[in-house]
Residue frames as qw, qx, qy, qz and C-alpha x, y, z in Angstrom:
[[0.040, -0.530, -0.018, -0.847, 106.85, 101.89, 64.87],
 [0.164, -0.189, -0.751, 0.611, 106.07, 102.63, 68.50],
 [0.319, -0.591, -0.437, -0.598, 102.44, 103.40, 69.40],
 [0.008, -0.189, 0.586, -0.788, 101.08, 104.71, 72.68],
 [0.477, -0.484, -0.695, -0.233, 98.29, 103.23, 74.79],
 [0.158, -0.297, 0.439, -0.833, 96.74, 105.13, 77.64],
 [0.495, -0.333, -0.797, -0.096, 94.82, 102.58, 79.76],
 [0.149, -0.328, 0.284, -0.889, 92.61, 104.34, 82.28],
 [0.105, -0.357, -0.884, 0.282, 90.28, 103.37, 85.15],
 [0.147, -0.693, -0.512, -0.486, 86.80, 104.85, 85.26],
 [0.120, -0.480, 0.288, -0.820, 85.74, 107.55, 87.72],
 [0.147, -0.025, 0.809, -0.569, 84.25, 106.88, 91.18],
 [0.427, -0.288, -0.680, -0.522, 80.95, 105.02, 91.17],
 [0.643, -0.488, 0.060, -0.587, 78.13, 104.56, 93.71],
 [0.964, -0.157, -0.212, 0.029, 79.42, 101.03, 94.43],
 [0.577, 0.338, -0.384, 0.637, 82.95, 102.37, 94.97],
 [0.209, -0.531, 0.231, -0.788, 81.54, 104.87, 97.46],
 [0.803, -0.356, 0.078, -0.472, 79.52, 102.15, 99.23],
 [0.178, -0.517, 0.835, -0.062, 82.52, 99.70, 99.26],
 [0.871, 0.189, 0.344, -0.295, 80.78, 97.08, 97.13],
 [0.465, -0.175, 0.739, 0.455, 82.48, 94.55, 94.86],
 [0.526, 0.696, 0.100, -0.479, 81.74, 95.80, 91.36],
 [0.413, -0.212, 0.752, 0.468, 82.79, 93.53, 88.55],
 [0.103, 0.274, 0.781, 0.552, 80.34, 92.55, 85.86],
 [0.065, -0.801, -0.586, 0.102, 77.54, 94.40, 87.62],
 [0.319, 0.413, 0.111, 0.846, 77.42, 98.14, 87.20],
 [0.200, -0.784, -0.458, 0.369, 76.60, 101.34, 89.06],
 [0.341, 0.874, 0.157, 0.309, 76.59, 104.96, 87.89],
 [0.469, 0.273, -0.251, 0.802, 79.33, 107.52, 88.32],
 [0.304, -0.737, -0.439, 0.415, 78.98, 109.80, 91.37],
 [0.140, 0.990, 0.022, 0.018, 79.40, 113.54, 91.18],
 [0.421, -0.727, 0.481, 0.250, 82.94, 113.01, 92.37],
 [0.695, 0.057, 0.638, 0.327, 83.47, 110.42, 89.60],
 [0.448, 0.811, 0.310, 0.214, 82.30, 112.93, 87.00],
 [0.118, -0.964, 0.222, 0.083, 84.68, 115.49, 88.43],
 [0.621, -0.432, 0.580, 0.302, 87.54, 112.97, 88.33],
 [0.671, 0.403, 0.528, 0.331, 86.85, 112.23, 84.65],
 [0.228, 0.962, 0.096, 0.113, 86.91, 115.99, 83.90],
 [0.381, -0.809, 0.406, 0.188, 90.27, 116.26, 85.67],
 [0.685, -0.097, 0.621, 0.368, 91.69, 113.37, 83.61],
 [0.545, 0.694, 0.396, 0.255, 90.34, 114.99, 80.44],
 [0.023, -0.991, 0.130, 0.026, 92.04, 118.31, 81.45],
 [0.599, -0.521, 0.517, 0.321, 95.34, 116.36, 81.97],
 [0.669, 0.285, 0.558, 0.400, 95.23, 115.15, 78.38],
 [0.277, 0.909, 0.243, 0.196, 94.36, 118.61, 77.04],
 [0.289, -0.927, 0.213, 0.112, 96.95, 120.39, 79.16],
 [0.553, -0.445, 0.614, 0.344, 99.66, 117.99, 77.91],
 [0.390, 0.557, -0.423, -0.598, 98.62, 118.19, 74.24],
 [0.245, -0.075, 0.963, 0.087, 97.75, 114.50, 74.15],
 [0.645, 0.257, -0.124, -0.709, 95.28, 113.58, 71.38],
 [0.576, -0.056, 0.812, -0.071, 93.93, 110.23, 70.35],
 [0.234, 0.162, -0.717, -0.636, 93.48, 108.47, 66.99],
 [0.602, -0.290, -0.648, -0.365, 90.90, 106.18, 68.62],
 [0.269, -0.328, 0.596, -0.682, 89.22, 105.66, 71.96],
 [0.590, -0.158, -0.763, -0.210, 87.68, 102.54, 73.47],
 [0.389, -0.386, 0.514, -0.660, 85.84, 101.63, 76.59],
 [0.095, 0.111, 0.975, -0.167, 84.38, 98.66, 78.32],
 [0.242, -0.439, -0.663, -0.557, 80.70, 98.11, 77.57],
 [0.368, -0.578, -0.639, 0.351, 79.91, 98.93, 81.21],
 [0.001, 0.922, 0.316, 0.222, 78.26, 102.30, 81.84],
 [0.488, -0.816, 0.050, 0.306, 80.85, 103.55, 84.32],
 [0.572, -0.235, 0.442, 0.649, 83.65, 103.20, 81.77],
 [0.326, 0.530, 0.557, 0.550, 81.74, 104.44, 78.72],
 [0.147, -0.946, -0.282, -0.056, 80.48, 107.46, 80.66],
 [0.531, -0.661, 0.195, 0.493, 84.01, 108.23, 81.82],
 [0.530, 0.084, 0.515, 0.668, 85.28, 108.04, 78.27],
 [0.167, 0.775, 0.483, 0.371, 82.61, 110.44, 77.01],
 [0.312, -0.933, -0.095, 0.151, 83.49, 112.97, 79.71],
 [0.587, -0.466, 0.342, 0.566, 87.29, 112.68, 79.15],
 [0.400, 0.108, 0.563, 0.715, 87.08, 113.07, 75.34],
 [0.262, 0.465, 0.156, -0.831, 83.99, 115.29, 75.16],
 [0.721, 0.447, 0.525, -0.062, 82.85, 112.93, 72.36],
 [0.249, 0.839, -0.297, -0.381, 85.45, 114.57, 70.14],
 [0.008, 0.446, -0.867, -0.223, 87.09, 111.24, 69.29],
 [0.762, 0.033, -0.463, -0.452, 85.51, 108.33, 67.54],
 [0.296, -0.372, 0.789, -0.388, 84.96, 105.65, 70.22],
 [0.708, -0.004, -0.625, -0.328, 83.87, 102.03, 70.47],
 [0.651, -0.447, 0.444, -0.423, 82.66, 99.87, 73.39],
 [0.582, 0.313, -0.746, -0.075, 84.33, 96.48, 73.64],
 [0.878, -0.406, -0.111, -0.228, 83.35, 93.51, 75.90],
 [0.825, 0.142, -0.349, 0.421, 87.02, 92.51, 76.06],
 [0.183, 0.441, -0.357, 0.803, 87.69, 95.61, 78.32],
 [0.646, -0.590, -0.249, -0.415, 84.98, 94.67, 80.87],
 [0.322, -0.613, 0.594, -0.410, 85.85, 94.30, 84.54],
 [0.158, 0.160, -0.966, 0.126, 86.72, 90.95, 86.05],
 [0.690, -0.337, -0.355, -0.533, 83.59, 88.88, 86.70],
 [0.076, -0.373, 0.758, -0.529, 83.51, 88.02, 90.39],
 [0.386, -0.203, -0.886, -0.158, 80.61, 85.57, 90.14],
 [0.470, -0.637, -0.610, -0.032, 78.52, 85.23, 93.32],
 [0.468, -0.410, -0.279, 0.732, 80.58, 87.96, 94.96],
 [0.119, 0.415, 0.322, 0.842, 79.22, 90.68, 92.70],
 [0.270, -0.651, -0.127, -0.698, 77.71, 93.61, 94.65],
 [0.756, -0.510, -0.371, 0.175, 78.73, 92.10, 97.99],
 [0.359, -0.920, 0.126, 0.099, 80.82, 93.95, 100.56],
 [0.483, 0.708, -0.483, 0.179, 84.51, 94.53, 99.67],
 [0.453, -0.562, 0.623, -0.300, 85.28, 92.93, 103.09],
 [0.918, 0.048, 0.373, -0.128, 84.51, 89.54, 101.45],
 [0.643, 0.695, -0.322, -0.010, 87.23, 89.98, 98.75],
 [0.926, -0.298, 0.042, 0.228, 89.90, 87.33, 99.52],
 [0.271, -0.788, 0.426, 0.353, 93.59, 88.05, 99.88],
 [0.277, -0.208, 0.832, 0.434, 94.41, 85.22, 97.48],
 [0.560, 0.512, 0.310, -0.574, 92.03, 86.00, 94.67],
 [0.146, 0.468, -0.648, -0.582, 93.80, 84.98, 91.40],
 [0.307, -0.005, -0.893, -0.328, 92.14, 81.57, 91.11],
 [0.154, 0.147, 0.737, -0.642, 89.29, 82.10, 93.59],
 [0.447, 0.314, 0.161, -0.822, 86.30, 83.43, 91.65],
 [0.410, 0.168, -0.729, -0.522, 85.93, 80.78, 88.90],
 [0.193, -0.169, -0.954, 0.152, 84.51, 78.25, 91.38],
 [0.113, 0.517, 0.579, -0.621, 81.82, 80.84, 92.17],
 [0.467, 0.717, 0.516, 0.031, 80.75, 81.49, 88.58],
 [0.067, 0.947, -0.126, -0.286, 83.36, 84.18, 87.84],
 [0.714, 0.624, -0.260, 0.182, 86.69, 84.46, 86.12],
 [0.768, -0.478, 0.027, 0.425, 90.24, 83.81, 87.33],
 [0.190, -0.768, 0.262, 0.552, 93.33, 85.99, 86.78],
 [0.358, -0.148, 0.730, 0.563, 94.41, 84.09, 83.66],
 [0.301, 0.641, 0.691, 0.146, 90.99, 84.44, 82.06],
 [0.020, 0.951, 0.162, -0.262, 91.09, 88.25, 82.54],
 [0.305, -0.615, 0.471, 0.553, 94.73, 88.57, 81.49],
 [0.399, 0.134, 0.774, 0.472, 94.08, 86.61, 78.23],
 [0.226, 0.768, 0.594, 0.079, 90.91, 88.49, 77.35],
 [0.056, -0.949, -0.021, 0.309, 92.31, 91.99, 78.01],
 [0.367, -0.492, 0.553, 0.564, 95.68, 91.32, 76.40],
 [0.413, 0.323, 0.747, 0.409, 94.02, 89.94, 73.26],
 [0.152, 0.881, 0.447, -0.022, 91.65, 92.93, 73.10],
 [0.163, -0.890, 0.152, 0.398, 94.36, 95.63, 73.63],
 [0.457, -0.261, 0.655, 0.543, 96.70, 93.91, 71.20],
 [0.373, 0.541, 0.688, 0.309, 94.00, 93.84, 68.50],
 [0.032, 0.961, 0.214, -0.174, 93.36, 97.55, 69.09],
 [0.283, -0.776, 0.337, 0.452, 97.03, 98.47, 68.82],
 [0.507, -0.016, 0.716, 0.480, 97.52, 96.42, 65.67],
 [0.404, 0.775, 0.486, -0.018, 94.95, 98.48, 63.81],
 [0.453, 0.351, 0.189, 0.797, 96.11, 100.98, 61.20],
 [0.038, -0.602, -0.096, -0.792, 96.01, 104.62, 62.20],
 [0.687, -0.687, -0.204, -0.120, 95.96, 103.84, 65.94],
 [0.558, 0.404, -0.415, 0.595, 99.19, 105.44, 67.06],
 [0.037, -0.179, 0.533, -0.826, 97.74, 107.05, 70.15],
 [0.513, -0.353, -0.694, -0.361, 94.90, 105.22, 71.88],
 [0.313, -0.296, 0.524, -0.735, 92.79, 105.76, 74.99],
 [0.558, -0.215, -0.777, -0.197, 91.11, 102.71, 76.60],
 [0.362, -0.416, 0.386, -0.740, 88.93, 103.28, 79.58],
 [0.652, -0.092, -0.748, -0.083, 88.44, 100.17, 81.68],
 [0.710, -0.636, -0.135, -0.272, 88.45, 99.09, 85.34],
 [0.356, -0.786, 0.472, -0.181, 90.64, 98.75, 88.40],
 [0.791, -0.239, 0.562, 0.038, 91.29, 95.01, 88.31],
 [0.788, 0.565, 0.173, 0.172, 91.76, 94.99, 84.56],
 [0.187, 0.907, -0.308, 0.218, 94.40, 97.72, 84.94],
 [0.538, -0.614, 0.567, -0.110, 96.12, 95.72, 87.72],
 [0.890, 0.088, 0.438, 0.090, 96.15, 92.43, 85.73],
 [0.656, 0.719, 0.032, 0.228, 97.47, 94.16, 82.59],
 [0.072, -0.891, 0.399, -0.202, 100.10, 96.06, 84.65],
 [0.714, -0.427, 0.554, -0.021, 101.28, 92.78, 86.23],
 [0.875, 0.338, 0.317, 0.139, 101.58, 91.18, 82.82],
 [0.587, 0.688, 0.066, 0.421, 103.63, 93.96, 81.21],
 [0.089, -0.880, 0.293, -0.362, 105.56, 95.59, 84.07],
 [0.657, 0.141, -0.617, 0.410, 108.52, 94.47, 86.14],
 [0.176, -0.445, 0.365, -0.799, 107.27, 96.58, 89.04],
 [0.064, 0.085, 0.906, -0.409, 105.69, 95.05, 92.16],
 [0.107, -0.543, -0.771, -0.315, 101.98, 94.28, 91.90],
 [0.160, -0.364, 0.061, -0.916, 99.61, 97.13, 92.76],
 [0.030, 0.237, 0.844, -0.481, 97.36, 96.89, 95.81],
 [0.294, 0.728, 0.555, -0.273, 94.83, 99.21, 94.26],
 [0.323, 0.272, 0.398, 0.815, 94.26, 101.60, 91.32],
 [0.074, 0.433, 0.340, -0.832, 92.87, 105.06, 92.01],
 [0.457, 0.712, 0.522, -0.107, 89.86, 106.21, 90.04],
 [0.426, 0.904, 0.009, -0.032, 90.86, 107.81, 86.71],
 [0.476, -0.600, 0.525, 0.372, 94.48, 106.71, 87.09],
 [0.689, 0.678, -0.158, -0.199, 96.15, 106.49, 83.71],
 [0.729, -0.326, 0.506, 0.327, 98.73, 103.80, 82.77],
 [0.446, 0.777, -0.297, -0.331, 100.87, 104.81, 79.78],
 [0.793, -0.114, 0.551, 0.232, 102.32, 102.01, 77.66],
 [0.272, 0.602, -0.510, -0.551, 104.28, 101.87, 74.45],
 [0.859, 0.171, 0.463, -0.137, 103.41, 99.19, 72.01],
 [0.343, 0.675, -0.565, -0.329, 105.80, 97.77, 69.33],
 [0.400, 0.308, -0.854, -0.124, 106.20, 94.32, 67.74],
 [0.705, -0.293, -0.605, -0.225, 103.37, 92.69, 69.72],
 [0.568, -0.264, -0.568, 0.534, 104.71, 93.84, 73.12],
 [0.212, -0.912, -0.153, -0.315, 103.68, 96.50, 75.61],
 [0.525, 0.096, -0.423, 0.732, 106.20, 98.44, 77.70],
 [0.321, -0.840, -0.420, 0.122, 104.98, 100.21, 80.80],
 [0.362, 0.553, -0.063, 0.748, 106.08, 103.85, 80.82],
 [0.031, 0.157, -0.474, 0.866, 104.37, 105.51, 83.73],
 [0.210, -0.603, -0.766, 0.074, 101.36, 105.66, 86.09],
 [0.003, 0.314, -0.007, 0.950, 99.65, 109.07, 86.19],
 [0.253, -0.574, -0.725, 0.284, 97.60, 109.85, 89.26],
 [0.049, 0.633, 0.235, 0.736, 95.65, 113.07, 89.68],
 [0.111, -0.144, -0.539, 0.823, 95.12, 115.63, 92.40],
 [0.113, -0.578, -0.704, -0.396, 91.33, 115.86, 92.61],
 [0.283, -0.633, -0.468, 0.548, 91.37, 118.51, 95.33],
 [0.105, -0.248, 0.201, 0.942, 91.91, 121.27, 92.81],
 [0.496, 0.613, 0.363, -0.496, 88.99, 122.99, 91.09],
 [0.496, 0.135, 0.645, 0.566, 88.77, 122.41, 87.32]]
């Protein structure tokens, strides 16, 4: 039986605004980030999408986004497996320092490499989707996590970036994810 996973990036944070590398460290949602989460929540409501379960990273920016999107109307759980990529010594530094070739870069500076993140996130999302009564699931995570997962399960070219509150829709069946679509929002409209 096919199940549906909506993997979503959190709303804009203070570090996003200040162009800081934000991996394992955390910063709060901005007013714009709160608005973005409300817009994403409205998207789900307007399209009649409901969830059997909802999950977020343990990081504040993701769990706060999840609470805004669902209005706390869905049972949710925070999971370390959905945390952002650990960038080691580059945490909270300027985004200008982020290397072009990053997949195997950060481990030597106390962080994770691409394969570490891919394994962790894939195992976590697979465990979620294998649960009973989890036919429609929302998981709020982070930009690099969404990129890594997208690269693993999509035949599309790699993404250069992931907009805040972008939603990746996947189908899950027989241990495999199939990418369906990427949903981006127009945040210029009033909600």
